Residue, then its C-alpha position, 0 to 999 in steps of 0.5 A: x499499500x502507498x505512504x499516505x502523502x500529507x500536505x501542510x497549508x503553509x507548504x510541503x515538506x521535504x518528504x512529501x515533496x520528495x515523494x510526490x517527485x518520485x511518483x510523477x517519474x514513475x508515471x512519467x515513466x509508464x504508460x498508464x493514464x492519469x486517472x488509472x496511475x492514480x487509482x493504482x496508486x489510491x491517489x487523488x487525480x486533482x493532487x496528482x495533476x498540481x503536484x506534476x505541474x509544480x514538479x514539472x515546471x522545477x525541471x531545469x532541463x525541461x524543453x520549453x514550450x515554444x522555440x523561437x523560429x528565424x526564417x532565412x530570406x529567399x534569393x529569387x534564384x532559389x525561387x525560380x529554381x524551387x518553381x521549375x523543379x515542382x511547378x507545372x506550366x499551363x499553356x492556354x489555346x489564347x496563349x496565356x501562360x501560368x506558371x507555378x501550377x502545383x497540388x496546392x494551387x490546382x483548385x484555383x487554376x480550376x477557377x481561373x480558366x473557368x473565368x477565362 
């Protein structure tokens, strides 16, 4: 049977924090849902969720939730090469030429041709 997990209103004691840290680590290694894990260890789901947020929030090695991404400027030559390698060119009987047709803009092309 699991040890009781006392908690005081003024903050957790060191032993309690250590016990919750161990439980959270065990949960993270396993495959159970939070509900199943809590039932297996006779824990209140709300307490477990609160302690899990605390413990995971304290980990210095935790990856950030968001990562900054910056895009490099696309050179005109790269764009032209990209279009020619992966796009189609449609030439209508009237001589109108449409470049850059791909799977992502076929519907737009069909609408354009109907309009012409």
